[in-house]
N, C-alpha and C positions, 0 to 999 in steps of 0.2 A: 896443039892446044895444050895449056898447062893444066895438070891435075890439081883439083882443089885440095888444099891442105886439110888433112884429117882433123875433124873437130876435136878440140881438147875436151877430155873427160872433166866433167864438172867435179869439183872438189866435193868429197863426201861431206854431207851436212853434219855439223857438230851436233852431238847429242845434247839435247836440252838438259840443263842442270836439273837434277831431281828436285822436285818441289818440296820445300821444307814443311814438315808437319807444323801445323799451327800449334802454338803453345796452348796447353789445356787451359780452358777458361777457369779462373779462380772462382771458387764458390764465394758468393757474396756473404759478408759477415752477417750473422743473424741480427735482425733488427732488435735493438734493445727495447724491452717493454717500457713504455712511458711510466714514469713514477706516478703512483696514484695521486690524483689532485688532492691537495690539502683542503679539508673541509673549511669552508668559509665560516668565520666566527658568527654566531647568531647575531642578527641585526638587533641593535638596542631598541627597546621599545621607545617609541616617541613619547616624550613627556605629554601628559594630557593637556590639551589646549586649555588655557585658562578661560573660564567662561567670562564673557564680556560683562562688565559691571552693568547692573540693570539701569536702563535709561531713566533719568530722573523724570518723574511725572511733571508734565507741564502744569504750571500753576493754573488753577481754574480761572477762566476768564471772569472778570468781575461783571456781575450782572448790572445792567444799566439801572441806575436809580429809578425807582418807580415814579412815574409822573405824579405830581401832587394833584390830589383830587380838588376839583374846584369846590370852594366853600359852598355848602348848600344854601339856597336862598332862604332867608328867614321867613318863617311862617307868620302870617298875620294872626294875632290873637282873636279868638272868637268873640263876637258881639251879637246881640239880638238884632232883629230886622229893623226895629225902631230906634236903634242907637248908631251913633257915628263910630267909625273905626278908631282903634287906639292910636294915639299919636306918640312919638318917641318921648315927648315930655311927660305925658301921662304915665307911660310905662316906667320911666325913670323915677317918678314921684312914688309910685307903688313900691318899687324896689327899695327906695330909700326908707320908706316906712317899715317895710318888712325887716330890713337889716337892723334898723334901730330896735325893733321888737326882739330880734334875736339876742342882741346885747343885753337888753333889759331882763329877758327871761333867764339868760345864763347867770346874771348877777343875782336874780331872785332865788334861783335854785341853790347857788352857792351859799347865800345867807340862810336859807331855810335848813340846809343840811348842817350848817354850823349850829343853828339853834337846836336841832334835833340831837346833835352830839352832846350839847351842854345839858339838855334835859335828861338824857340817858345817864350822864355822869352824876347829876344831882339825885336821880332816883336810887343810885347805889348807896348814897350817904343818908338816905331818909329812913333809917331803921326805926327812929323814934317818932316818925310822922303818924298822925292819926289817919283814919280812913278817909276823911274829907281831903286832907292834903295829898294823900296818895292818889285819890281819884282825880283831883285837880291836875296833878302832874301827868297822869296817864292821858287825860283829855287833851292837854296842851301838846303832848308828844304826838298823839294821833292826828290832831289838827294840823300840826306842822308837816307831818308826813303826807297828809292829804293835799296840802298846798304844794308841796314839792312834786307830787305826782301830777297834779293839774298843770303845773308850770312845765314839766317835761313833755306832757301831751301837746301843749300849745307850742312849745319849741319845735317839736317834730312837725306840726302842721305848718308852722312858719317856714321852716327849712324846705319842706315839700313844695310850698307855694313858690319859693325862689327857683327850685329845680324845674317846676312846670313853666315858669316864665322862660327859663333857658332853653327848654326843649320845644316850646311853642304850643304846649297843651293847656296853658293857663286859660281859665275862663270857660272850660268845657265841664259840664256836670258829670261827675263820676257815676251817677246813677242812671240818668236817661240820655247822656251824651249830647244834650242840647246846651246852648250857651247859658252860662250862669247869669250873665248880665253885667255890663260894665259898671253901672251905677251901684249894684250890689257889691261888687269887688272893691270899688273905691271906698265904700263905707266899711267893708269887712274883708280886707285883702286875703285872709286865710280861707275864705269860703271855697269849698270843693263841690257844693251842690247848689242847684238852682233853688229858688225860694219854695216852689211847689214840692220838690222832693224832700227838702229839709223839713217842711211842715208835716209831710206824710211820715217821715222817720220819727219825729217827736211824738206824733199821735200814737204810733205803734209802741213807742217806749212806755207810754202811760197806759 
């Protein structure tokens, strides 16, 4: 039997190459400090907002025109119980007579005042007049003035009667508030009292 061949020695293992030292780590560059932030410019103040123009006032609504009042019914003129009511024709006749009286009295007053002015002018030139003449002129002047005053009173009464016809109070006695009487007013349109009250007033005057 053949002998086994001696085993070959294993080749010596090669030495591992020495491990290279790692290069020293470079220090990191110091971090640069950030530049200080620039201050932001102050914000500009906003311009004050313009106040809105005041709203125009709305034109006031026109109020509706007031309704026309119905014309009041005409009052019947007062009459006595034994008399018939006034008719439009009778009232028109009384008004016509009163208006004619107004014109007559106005003319009478104007004429009387003219006469008074003439008498006053004459009295200034009568330096040589005797007592009788002076007295006569004075009497005439006073008489004319009395006539003018009476005419003015009658004119006021006549105008008042027309007003009473217009407001419906014509024919009512101003003393006792009873009817004056249609027949009395037709005879004397300016009458403001009934016959009984007028007689009583005249008796008191005397």
